[in-house]
C-alpha positions, 0 to 999 in steps of 0.5 A: 879662234874657237878650239879646233879638233887638234886643240881638243885632242891635245888638251884632252890627251894632256889630262889623260896622260897626267891622270894615267901617270898619277893613278897607275904609277902612284907618281907623286910624293906628299909634302908639307912645308913653308912657302916662299916669296917668288920674285914675280907679279902675276896680273898684279898679284903677289906670288909665293911658292913652294920649292916644288912644282907641279902640285897634284890637282886631281881629286881622283888620285887615291892617297894624294893631297890636293891643296884647297888652301894654305896656312897663314900664321897657322890658320887655314885659309881658302881663296877669298879669305885674307886677300888670298886669291888662289892656287896655281897648281902647275906652278906650285904658286899661291896668289895674294892681292896684298903683300905678305911680309916675311912669308917663309915664317907665315905661309905654309902648305900641305900638298902632293908633288908630281914625280914628273912635271907634265907640259904641252910644248911646241919645242923641237926635241933638239931645243929641249935636249941640246939648248935647255938647261934643266934644274933637278927638283929639290929632294927636300923641303929645305930649299929656301926659295920658291920656283920662278914661273919660267923655271923648268925642273925635271923629272919632266915630260914634254908632250907635243903634236908631232903631225898627222893626216886624214885618210878617206873612209867613205863618201860624204867626208867621213875620214880617219884622222890620225894624230901623232903625239910624242912624249919626251921623258926626262928622268933622274934615274933609269928606274923612273924612265923605264917605269913611265915607258912601261905604263904608257906602252901598255896603254896601246889600244885604249880610249882617251876621252875628248873634252870640249873647251867648256870642260877644261877644269882650270882658269887663267890663274891655274886654279879650279874654274869657278871653284869646282874641284877637278876630278878626272874620273868624275869628269868622265861621267856622261861622256859615253858617246863614241864621238867623245873618244879617240883611240890609241892605235899604237904606242912605241918606245925609243931611246936616243942613240949614243951620239945624241946622249953624249950631246945631252950629257954636255948640258944635262949630265944627269938626265935619263931620256926617252921618247914615247910615240902615240898614234891616235886615230878618230873616224869622223866627218872632217868636212862637217867640222867647217859647218860647226859639227866637229865629230 
């Protein structure tokens, strides 16, 4: 099935949200250190990882180190060299076509780690808050392990489509599409929680650029598509048509009540949580979408 309007909005919103948090909040930390074996084969590839996820992958973030390669036996290599297949920025992993013996003494990297991992999700708040045990991201590079692909660490932000509707504006199928997007913020301090909420409260009445599927910068391995380095502000060049934007009508911040927080504390006692709700609108010819003209 080809991507529909909601698919484009959510994937584009994720890129915008991640870039906004990294650029306006300088929400990253620079690291260097060993890479460790991860007990997982991905598509037949040997996996090695940092004790952190996610890597910063956006070259438009000033001061951040976006890894383009790693060190093998103190020699810098890039994908295509020495059986090195690529970097998965979301997972904090690197892939090889052959096994690396004693990787913690032979593999290392220099990279920036996001202060908040950012995920798209379809999970309900209740499952995230009451049924999921999160591990705090290690504070130093001394953790003697790579993180497994299914291991979710916090601080983290989960973004989900919270529903929407169309309202008629004019004859001919011209309607205002409203999509409600919710960001569930899990922080390890009140300071970080308040900082994230402040950044995005002030993004009300701003534009988010829409990207088509061919514009998405990452491949199936989590690396750069066709080897092209991802730069969010660079990707915006040429996207000047009003059809290539959605508008953030309103942003609201809320905190869970005491009863909910008591339940959260039972499973994740050190998490500070909050919710950011975005109301996104787009006047468009919704009917034309079925004729291949989705604007």
